[in-house]
C-alpha positions in Angstrom: -2.0 -2.6 15.1 -4.6 -1.6 17.7 -7.0 -3.2 19.5 -10.6 -4.6 18.0 -12.3 -1.0 19.4 -15.2 0.1 18.1 -14.6 3.8 16.0 -16.8 5.9 14.2 -15.1 4.9 10.2 -15.1 1.0 11.5 -13.1 -1.5 13.3 -9.5 -3.6 13.2 -10.3 -7.0 12.2 -9.1 -10.0 14.2 -7.9 -12.1 11.6 -4.7 -10.3 11.4 -2.2 -11.3 13.1 -1.2 -7.9 14.7 2.5 -9.5 16.3 3.6 -10.3 12.7 2.5 -6.7 11.3 4.8 -5.4 13.9 7.5 -7.8 13.1 7.3 -6.9 9.5 7.1 -3.5 10.2 10.8 -3.3 11.9 12.2 -5.4 8.9 10.5 -3.0 6.2 12.2 0.0 8.1 15.7 -1.2 7.4 17.8 -0.5 4.2 17.4 -4.4 2.9 13.6 -4.3 3.6 13.0 -0.8 1.8 14.8 -2.1 -1.5 12.8 -5.3 -1.3 9.3 -3.3 -1.4 10.3 -0.4 -4.0 11.4 -3.7 -5.8 7.6 -4.7 -6.2 5.3 -2.2 -7.7 1.8 -2.8 -9.2 1.0 -0.6 -12.4 2.3 0.6 -15.7 6.1 1.4 -15.1 6.2 3.4 -18.7 3.3 5.4 -17.8 4.9 6.7 -14.7 1.7 4.8 -12.8 3.9 1.9 -10.7 3.2 2.1 -7.4 5.4 0.1 -4.4 3.1 -2.7 -2.8 2.9 -2.6 0.9 4.7 -4.9 3.5 3.2 -7.9 3.9 0.4 -9.6 6.1 -0.6 -12.6 7.7 -4.0 -14.0 9.0 -4.3 -15.7 12.2 -4.0 -19.7 12.0 -7.4 -21.4 11.1 -8.6 -18.7 8.6 -6.5 -20.7 5.4 -9.0 -23.5 6.0 -11.9 -21.2 5.9 -11.1 -19.2 2.8 -10.4 -22.8 0.8 -13.7 -24.3 1.8 -15.4 -20.6 0.7 -13.5 -20.4 -2.7 -14.3 -24.0 -3.9 -18.0 -23.5 -3.1 -18.1 -20.0 -4.8 -16.5 -21.6 -7.5 -19.4 -24.8 -7.7 -22.0 -22.1 -7.1 -21.0 -20.0 -9.8 -20.8 -23.0 -12.5 -24.2 -24.2 -11.0 -25.3 -20.5 -12.4 -24.0 -20.8 -15.6 -25.7 -24.0 -16.4 -29.0 -22.5 -14.9 -28.7 -19.5 -17.2 -29.7 -21.4 -20.3 -32.7 -22.4 -19.0 -34.2 -21.1 -15.8 -36.2 -17.7 -16.7 -35.6 -17.0 -12.7 -32.0 -16.9 -13.3 -32.1 -14.5 -16.8 -34.4 -12.2 -15.1 -32.2 -11.0 -12.4 -28.8 -11.8 -14.3 -29.2 -9.8 -17.0 -26.6 -9.2 -20.2 -27.1 -6.5 -22.4 -27.2 -7.6 -26.3 -25.4 -8.5 -28.3 -23.5 -10.4 -25.5 -26.7 -12.1 -23.9 -26.7 -13.9 -27.2 -23.0 -14.5 -27.2 -23.3 -16.0 -23.7 -26.3 -18.5 -24.5 -24.2 -19.7 -27.7 -21.4 -19.5 -25.9 -22.2 -22.8 -23.7 -18.9 -23.1 -21.5 -20.2 -23.7 -18.0 -16.3 -23.5 -16.1 -15.0 -21.1 -13.5 -11.0 -21.8 -14.7 -9.6 -18.7 -12.4 -12.0 -16.7 -10.1 -11.0 -14.1 -7.8 -13.2 -13.2 -4.7 -12.9 -9.9 -2.8 -14.1 -10.0 0.6 -14.6 -7.5 3.4 -14.1 -9.7 6.6 -16.6 -8.7 9.3 -16.2 -8.6 12.9 -19.2 -11.1 13.6 -17.1 -13.7 11.8 -18.4 -13.3 8.0 -16.3 -12.9 5.1 -18.6 -10.6 3.6 -18.2 -11.3 -0.2 -18.8 -8.5 -2.3 -17.6 -9.4 -5.9 -16.5 -12.8 -7.8 -14.1 -11.8 -10.6 -14.1 -14.3 -13.2 -11.7 -12.8 -15.2 -7.9 -12.0 -16.0 -6.6 -11.0 -12.1 -3.3 -10.0 -12.9 -2.4 -9.1 -9.0 -2.7 -13.2 -8.1 1.3 -13.1 -9.6 2.3 -10.0 -8.4 1.6 -10.8 -5.0 2.5 -14.3 -5.5 6.2 -12.9 -6.9 6.5 -10.3 -3.6 5.7 -13.2 -1.4 8.3 -15.3 -2.5 11.1 -12.7 -2.3 9.8 -11.3 0.9 10.6 -14.7 2.7 14.2 -15.4 2.6 14.7 -11.7 4.4 11.8 -12.4 6.9 13.1 -16.0 8.0 16.7 -14.8 8.6 14.9 -12.5 11.1 13.4 -15.2 12.8 10.1 -14.4 11.7 7.5 -17.4 11.1 5.7 -18.0 7.9 3.3 -20.6 6.7 3.9 -23.2 3.6 4.2 -21.0 0.2 0.8 -20.7 -1.9 0.8 -22.2 -5.7 1.1 -18.2 -6.9 4.3 -17.9 -5.2 6.4 -20.1 -7.5 8.1 -17.9 -10.4 6.5 -20.5 -13.2 3.0 -20.2 -11.9 1.9 -17.8 -14.3 2.8 -20.5 -17.2 2.4 -23.4 -15.4 -1.3 -23.6 -14.4 -2.4 -21.9 -17.8 -0.8 -24.5 -19.7 -2.3 -27.7 -16.7 -6.0 -26.3 -17.7 -5.2 -25.9 -21.2 -4.3 -29.7 -21.3 -7.4 -30.6 -19.0 -9.7 -28.4 -20.9 -8.1 -29.3 -24.8 -6.5 -32.3 -24.5 -3.5 -31.1 -26.1 -0.6 -29.6 -23.6 0.5 -26.0 -25.8 3.5 -25.4 -27.3 2.5 -22.2 -28.3 0.3 -19.6 -26.6 -1.3 -16.2 -27.4 -1.5 -13.1 -25.1 -4.5 -11.1 -26.2 -4.7 -7.6 -25.0 -5.7 -4.4 -26.9 -3.2 -2.2 -28.0 -3.4 0.5 -25.5 -3.4 -2.1 -22.6 0.5 -2.0 -20.9 2.6 -5.0 -21.9 3.5 -4.9 -18.1 -0.2 -6.3 -17.3 0.8 -9.6 -18.6 4.3 -9.7 -18.5 4.2 -12.3 -15.4 2.9 -14.9 -17.9 5.0 -14.1 -20.7 8.0 -15.0 -18.4 5.9 -18.1 -16.7 5.3 -20.0 -19.9 9.0 -18.5 -21.6 10.6 -20.1 -18.2 8.6 -23.8 -19.5 9.7 -23.4 -22.9 6.3 -22.6 -24.8 6.5 -20.0 -27.8 5.0 -16.6 -26.7 2.9 -14.6 -29.3 1.5 -10.9 -28.6 -1.3 -9.6 -30.3 -4.4 -7.6 -30.3 -7.4 -9.8 -30.3 -9.0 -7.7 -33.2 -5.6 -9.1 -35.1 -7.0 -12.8 -35.3 -8.7 -14.2 -38.1 -10.8 -17.5 -39.2 -8.8 -20.1 -40.4 -10.4 -22.9 -43.0 -11.4 -24.8 -40.0 -12.9 -22.0 -38.2 -10.4 -22.0 -35.8 -8.3 -18.6 -35.1 -5.3 -17.7 -36.8 -2.4 -14.8 -36.2 -0.9 -13.6 -39.3 -1.6 -17.1 -41.2 -0.6 -19.4 -37.7 -3.6 -21.5 -36.5 -3.4 -20.2 -32.6 -5.5 -22.3 -30.2 -4.5 -21.4 -26.5 -4.6 -18.0 -25.4 -4.7 -15.8 -22.3 -6.8 -13.1 -22.5 -6.3 -9.8 -20.9 -9.8 -8.1 -21.9 -11.9 -6.4 -19.7 -15.8 -6.4 -19.7 -16.6 -2.8 -20.9 -13.3 -3.3 -23.6 -15.2 -6.3 -24.9 -18.3 -4.2 -25.2 -16.5 -1.6 -27.1 -14.4 -3.6 -29.7 -17.7 -6.0 -29.9 -18.0 -5.1 -33.7 -14.2 -5.4 -34.5 -14.0 -9.4 -32.4 -15.6 -11.5 -35.2 -13.1 -13.8 -35.6 -12.0 -14.0 -31.9 -15.4 -13.9 -30.7 -16.3 -17.2 -33.5 -13.3 -19.0 -32.3 -14.4 -18.6 -28.8 -18.1 -19.4 -29.1 -17.3 -22.9 -31.0 -14.5 -23.8 -28.2 -11.9 -23.8 -31.2 -9.5 -21.3 -29.5 -9.1 -21.7 -25.2 -8.9 -19.2 -22.9 -9.1 -18.9 -19.2 -12.8 -18.0 -18.4 -14.8 -19.1 -21.5 -17.5 -16.3 -22.7 -20.3 -17.4 -20.5 -18.3 -17.5 -17.2 -16.9 -14.1 -18.5 -20.4 -12.5 -19.0 -21.8 -14.1 -16.0 -19.4 -14.9 -13.4 -17.6 -11.5 -14.0 -21.3 -9.6 -14.0 -22.1 -7.9 -10.1 -25.8 -9.3 -10.9 -24.4 -12.9 -10.1 -24.4 -11.6 -6.8 -28.2 -11.3 -6.6 -28.8 -14.8 -7.2 -25.8 -16.1 -4.7 -27.8 -14.0 -2.3 -31.5 -14.6 -2.9 -32.5 -17.8 -0.9 -35.3 -18.4 -3.7 -32.5 -19.4 -5.8 -31.5 -21.9 -3.5 -32.5 -25.2 -5.2 -29.9 -23.9 -7.7 -27.1 -25.6 -5.7 -25.8 -27.6 -3.5 -27.0 -27.2 -0.1 -23.4 -27.5 1.8 -22.6 -24.6 -0.5 -25.6 -22.6 -0.3 -25.2 -22.9 3.2 -21.4 -22.0 3.4 -21.8 -19.1 1.0 -25.6 -17.7 1.0 -24.9 -16.0 5.0 -21.3 -14.8 3.2 -22.9 -12.7 0.4 -24.5 -9.1 1.5 -28.0 -8.9 1.0 -27.9 -8.2 -2.8 -30.8 -8.1 -5.4 -31.1 -6.5 -9.2 -32.4 -3.3 -8.0 -34.9 -3.5 -11.3 -36.8 -6.0 -10.1 -37.3 -4.6 -6.9 -40.8 -3.5 -5.8 -41.5 0.3 -5.1 -41.1 0.5 -1.1 -37.9 -1.3 -1.6 -36.8 1.1 -3.7 -38.3 4.3 -1.7 -36.0 2.3 1.0 -33.0 2.4 -0.6 -33.4 6.1 -2.1 -34.1 6.9 1.4 -31.5 5.2 3.2 -28.3 5.9 1.0 -26.2 4.9 4.3 -27.3 1.1 4.4 -26.5 0.4 0.1 -24.1 0.2 -2.6 -24.6 0.2 -5.9 -22.8 -1.4 -8.8 -22.9 -0.9 -12.5 -23.0 -4.5 -13.6 -20.1 -4.9 -16.2 -18.3 -2.1 -15.1 -14.7 -2.2 -13.4 -11.8 -0.7 -11.6 -14.4 0.9 -9.3 -16.2 2.7 -11.8 -19.6 2.1 -11.3 -19.9 1.7 -7.8 -21.9 4.2 -6.0 -21.3 3.9 -1.9 -24.4 5.6 -0.5 -22.6 6.8 2.8 -20.1 8.6 0.2 -22.8 10.2 -1.7 -24.7 13.2 -1.0 -28.5 12.9 -1.2 -29.4 14.5 -4.4 -26.5 12.5 -6.1 -27.8 9.1 -4.4 -30.9 9.8 -5.7 -29.9 10.1 -9.1 -28.1 7.3 -9.2 -31.0 4.8 -8.0 -32.9 6.3 -10.7 -30.3 5.0 -13.2 -30.0 1.7 -11.4 -33.2 1.0 -11.6 -33.7 2.4 -15.4 -30.2 0.2 -16.2 -30.7 -3.1 -13.7 -27.5 -2.2 -11.7 -27.0 -4.5 -8.8 -27.7 -2.8 -5.1 -26.3 -4.0 -2.6 -26.0 -4.1 1.5 -22.9 -1.9 2.2 -20.4 -2.8 5.0 -18.6 -1.1 7.0 -14.8 -1.7 6.2 -12.6 -2.8 8.4 -9.8 -0.8 9.7 -5.8 -1.6 8.8 -3.9 0.2 12.0 -0.1 0.7 12.9 0.9 3.3 10.3 4.1 5.7 11.7 1.6 8.6 12.7 -0.8 6.3 13.9 -3.6 6.4 11.3 -5.2 3.6 9.1 -6.9 2.9 6.1 -10.0 0.6 4.6 -8.7 -2.7 3.7 -10.5 -5.9 2.5 -9.1 -9.4 1.8 -8.8 -11.1 -1.4 -8.4 -14.4 -2.6 -7.8 -16.0 -6.2 -8.5 -19.5 -6.8 -7.8 -21.8 -10.3 -11.0 -24.6 -10.7 -11.7 -24.0 -7.2 -8.1 -24.6 -5.4 -6.7 -21.6 -3.4 -3.8 -20.5 -5.1 -3.0 -16.8 -4.0 -4.4 -14.0 -1.7 -3.7 -10.3 -1.0 -5.0 -7.5 0.9 -5.9 -3.8 -0.3 -5.4 -0.7 1.8 -6.3 2.5 1.2 -8.3 5.6 2.4 -11.4 5.4 -0.2 -14.2 3.2 0.5 -13.2 1.5 -2.8 -10.0 0.3 -2.7 -9.0 -0.5 -6.5 -5.3 -0.7 -7.3 -6.6 1.0 -10.6 -7.6 4.1 -7.8 -5.4 4.5 -4.6 -5.6 0.9 -3.3 -2.1 -0.3 -2.5 -1.7 -4.3 -2.4 -0.4 -6.1 0.2 1.0 -9.3 -0.1 -0.8 -12.0 2.2 1.0 -14.9 3.7 -1.8 -17.2 4.6 
């Protein structure tokens, strides 16, 4: 990779190990390396959308400890937001949830963030740049874990030194963390787990959970959440059989769309008769982009442990609910589109993101008007670091994403691409990341 020199569209980031990148590039050019790279994909093969992962990358020594501290502190701060949202009108005013989901979040009362993925844009000044907190169902953590494990023997044989494995590198991790968490939360280790996802969702999105649970001897049921019914005890049943533990692959836009058909499922979740990763409140708030407005604004510092706040708040770009910005601020945002990004609070896969520098003046003004009316997040635009070293000398935008379970770092990856929005559902490519 190139030296850290300023370019018109960003800098390379010194946190990636350039010597490792060159070594892996040479191995990846061999027949064995090409075959290995092509064997690990993300996307739906049945729909012709499976794409190979990029070559592995590695962070420089010492950064793993920083990421472990950051993701643990973010988890604790998000849980503090879950608690405060119930009784603090300041938080409710900023972190808005459309009805009827707002009522659902209030009634749910769960405050644990079980699994979290942080999307980061590391900056040359040392900031990590927290762009999103994803308290949802991030399948990429397992995909890159399997790839890291598969690359390890080949790279080791080539004399390339690797750091210790991450938890997600274990083939049964997808089952093990879910079972451990379910036992911790419910007092019972599941022998049956339902995988819940809408019929139109690719089974490939949950296959790693099927495989991990199966390898541990757990019976797995696949179902659309609309198939659940309410049993005599108020719990969920599936085709007449009680179901008490599940992994739910349901994105927030789908939850909104299917809301009227999910009565029994939502009742079981609200009453905690059905365990899923990240309960309703954690999903509706922790996966809500407006939670960054609470983490960013120093007026909310009293909600958090001071040590956590000192660590996390400087890492979050300036972020606000634009509906509560005063007139001069909104005019500045409209005028200086190169400095800002707009994000629809509950959208996923980059669909509701408007990047100011990539938008013309008229479209940006329209987006600001809509964002004010609908209460979107407005955030300081951070430049993307550049991943260099392609065979033609090209470079791409990249970020760093880390995943945690109960605040403990379990997996990591880099996304690279030629768009500012690096979502894999668009054109982003996943790279397994060694820490």
